[in-house]
N, C-alpha and C positions, 0 to 999 in steps of 0.2 A: 494393520501392522505400523510400527514406530516408525519413524520417517527422519531423516537426520539430513541437512545440509553439508556442502564441504567445498571447500575452495579451491582444490583440485580436479581432473577427473582420472577417472583410472589410470592405471600403470600395469600394464601386462595383465588386466584384468585383477587387479588387487585397489581395494581403495582400505586406508589407515583412518582410520579417526582415533583422536587422542585428546586431552584438557579434559573439562568438565562433560561433553557429550560422552563419551569414553568410562567414565566413572558412572554417568545416568545410566548407561548400558548396562556396565556388570551390577551396581550396587543399588539404584531404585527399581531397573527391570528385571536385575536378574535375568539375564538372558547368560547363555552360554554356547561353545561350539557346538555348531549344527543348525542353530536359532537362525530364522530370516529376520531380514527388514530392509526400509527402504532408504536409500541413497539418493540423494539430488543435487547435479550440478548442472546450473547455467541452462535450465529449461528440460535436462534428463533425467527421466527416474530409471536407478539401477536396481534392480533386484536384487538383494545380495546373500549369501551363507557367510554366517561366523565362520571361520578358520582357526583364528586363534583370540584369547582375549588378557588382559594382564592387569594390573591397577593404572598402568600408562597410556595404555591404545588397545585397539580392537582391528586386528585382522580380519578384512573380510573379502570375499571370492565373488565374484559379479557373475550371477546368474542368468540375468537375460536385462533388456534395459527398453524402455520405450521413451518417447516424449511427453513432456508434463502437460497437465490439461489447464492452459493459458489463456486467457480471452485473446481474441485476434486485434485488438482494439489496445493501443497503450495508453491510460486515461492517468493523469496527474491529478490530485485534488489540491489545491491552493484553498487553505482554510484559514478565513482571518482569527486570529487567536483568539479560542476562548480563554474560559476558565480550565487548566491543567488537568484537572481531574475528567471533564469533558473532552479534552484532547485525549486522554488515552481510551476511551470509548470512542471515538471517532477513528483512530488507528487501529484498533483492533478489527472494529466490523468491518471499515473502508476494504482492509486486506485480505478479509473473508471473502469482499466481494468483488474483487478482482483487482483494485487498485495498482497502479507500479510504482505509483511514489506520493508522500506526503510532504507538501511544504507549506510549516504557518508562517501566518502574513501579517505584519502589522498594519491595518486600518484605523484611520482616523476615533473610531469609536470603539474598540478594543477597549475592554474593561482592564485585561490583564497583559503587560508591556516589558515583560523581560529582555534585555541584552542576549545577546547569544553566548558571552561569557558565564551570566547565572543560567541560560538553556543548556546549557552544555551536560550536566549531572544528568535534567530530565530527557533531554534528547536520546543518553543511553539507556535510561528506563524506557523511551517509547520505541527504540529500535529493539530491546527483548523482546516488549509486546507484538509488533512486528513480527519477529522471529518465529515466536510462539503461536501468532496465528495463522500463519503462512505452514506452520508444520500440521496443526491442526485440521487446515481446509485443504491440504492439499496442493500447494502452490509449487511451482517450478523454480520459482525465485523469491528472494526474501526483498519486498518492498523498501522502500529509501526513507527513511525519516530524513530531511534535510535540515540545513540551519534557518533561523527567522530571514524573510525576503522581507524587504521595503516594499512598498504600494508599488512602488515604479518598477522598483527588479521583476514583481508580477505580473506587470503590465506587459513589460519588454517580453519575458519567456510568454506570455500566453498571445502576445501576437505575434512570436515566432512557429505557434504550433498548426495543425493542420486547420484544428475547429477551438476555438475558445468559447469557454461559455460562462456567465455569470446567473448565478441564482438570484431575484430581485423579487420583492415581495410587492412591489406596487406595479407590478406587469411586465408582461414580455411574450415573447412565442411561447407555444405549449412545446415543451422536449420532442413531443411524438412529430410535430411538423419541422423539425430539425434533420436538414440530409445529414447524414453521419458515414464517411467513407470508411470503407472498409481496409482493415490494416493503417488506423491513423493514428496521428499522436494529438490525444484531446488532453484539452487542460479545463477542469470544473474549479469553479471558484466559487465558494460560498462566505456571508456575512458572521461575523461573530456577535455576540446577544443584541449586540445595538444595531443591527444589519448596517447598510450602507449610507455614504452620504450622498446624496443627489452629484455631486461635482465628481467624486468618486467613477459613478457609474457613466457618468458624459465621459469622462477621460477612456474609460474601457473600450464604451461604443466609437469613441473616436478612435480607436485603436484596432477596432475589428472586432471585438468580442460581443459574442450574439448575446442578449438579455432573454432569459427565459425565465418562465413562469411555473409555478410546481401548482397551482389551485388557491382557493379562496380560503383556506386555512393556513394561517400562518404556521409555521413550523420551526421548533426549538432551533438553536444553532448544532447542537448535537443529530437529532433527526435529518435535517434536511439534507447533509451531507452523502448519508446512507440511502435516502428514498430519490435523489436524485442517481448515485450511482448505480444501484439495482435499475432504474427505469434504462439508462443507458446501456446497460449489460444485458437487458430484456429486449429493448430494440436493435441492438447490433449481435445479438441470436448467441448470448455469452451467460444465458442462465435458462 
């Protein structure tokens, strides 16, 4: 069933969709009065029937509602800035797997080093990718792609979470041996193509971030976040 996100909850059992989504419903999907679709707002799914449709908007009657199937943890992915085509893949697949937020980070070994002004247009595209991935995978929210963070900003945010994790190719504890609190806020930090400087790992550990290891095989920077996210979701009963 087609799925759309809205910024406002129903009023009197009625939801209105306008703009590009309304045009998509009418022109691309060729839906009509009486057809059903799913509308999501803030983690709640509304099963709706179309009661009116024009070129400008679509009116929907709520038939039933239920809670969206969201993970019971809040996982933020901190991704050291890779080449931008790789970041698109990471955003798409990590949203499908259940992350709540993706934060690009500039570390010492990042090859791609855009500033936030140059990154603005790219961020808009990445947010659209997150939206489409959220629709496709049945998410209850649209995960946010943030502005680029500095390494120090990333360390501060990780230190304030219930659990901060950094994946390091030169060793650490296994993810299965990490105790993950239920309903916790978790930060997962992954390096770019060049990995991390030892001094960066040292600072992360000084701030309470746990160093973990994903095994003997060295994973590409676009593979590691997806593997780690999938493991975390499995260990917390979210897969």
